[in-house]
Every structure is written in C-alpha cells, then in structure tokens.
N, C-alpha and C positions, 0 to 999 in steps of 0.2 A: 617889783616881782612879786608874784604870788607864790605861796608854799608850793603850789603844784609844779611851777616853772623850775623852782630850785629842785625837787624831788625829781624831775626829769634830768635838769642839768646834771646834777649828781650822781643820778644811776646810770644813765644812758648816755649822756654825751661825752661824760668825760673817761667811761670805763669802757674796755675791751676786753673780749673774752677768747681765750687761746684753747683750743682743743687738741690733745694728743693722744694717741694711745693703738692698743692691738687687739682686733678680736676675731675669733672662727667662726665661721656659718657651716652649721653640718646638718645633713637632713637626717631627720629621726620619723618613725613612722607615725603619719599624718601630720607633718608638718615641719618647722627648723629648730634648732637650738642655737642660741647665741652664747659664746663665753670668751671672755678677755678681761680687759683693764683698759680705763679710761684716766686720762690727767686732764684737769681743768683748773686754767689760771684766770683769776680777775687783776686786773691791772688798771692804777690807776694812772691814766696818761697826763695830769695834770701835775702829780706830783714824782709822777717816773718812778712808781713803787709797785710791787706785787700785793696786793688787799688779802687775796684767800688763793689757796692752794688746796685742790682737793685732789684723792687719789681714789678712785671708784673703781671696785669689781664689777664686771658684769655676768652673770650667769641667767640666761632667760630663754624659754621654750615657747614657742606659740604652735598651737595645732589649729587645724581646719579641719571641720568635722565633713563627714562623707558628702561626695557631690556625686547626685543621681544626674544622669544624663538620659532623657527617654528617648529610644530609638522607634521609628516605625516599624512595622509590621512589614516583613518581607513575604511577598507570597509568591 
C-alpha cells in the first residue's frame, strides 16, 4: 500500500463523525442570525473509542444587501 492509501484508510474509512446540537435562527434587519451550540465526536471504529470531542458555540449573522427589483412604468 502507498502512503496515500494508508492515510485514506486511517482518516476516512476507519472513522465516523457524529454531530449533535441545538441552535436558533432568527430574522434580523437585512438577514438572519444563528446562535447555539454543536457537539462533534470523531470515533475510531476499528478501536471502538472516541478520538476527538469538540463542543463549539455558534454565533453567526448573515446579511443580504439591498435587492432592487425594477418595475415597468404604469401608464
């Protein structure tokens, strides 16, 4: 096997990712806001043990610029 095959096997084929969490989406002026928390667990399926546990807060806001829709003249 090559080094690339070993890397793919160890990182992708042997591991599973589990995501869990809660978040809220709210409308704000010009876009949306997302707040909450996500928990991610990376598990080695061959050894049957967790390799990495992450708990990360989410606090993001996405805005959309002004949208202009041209209308035809009404006569």
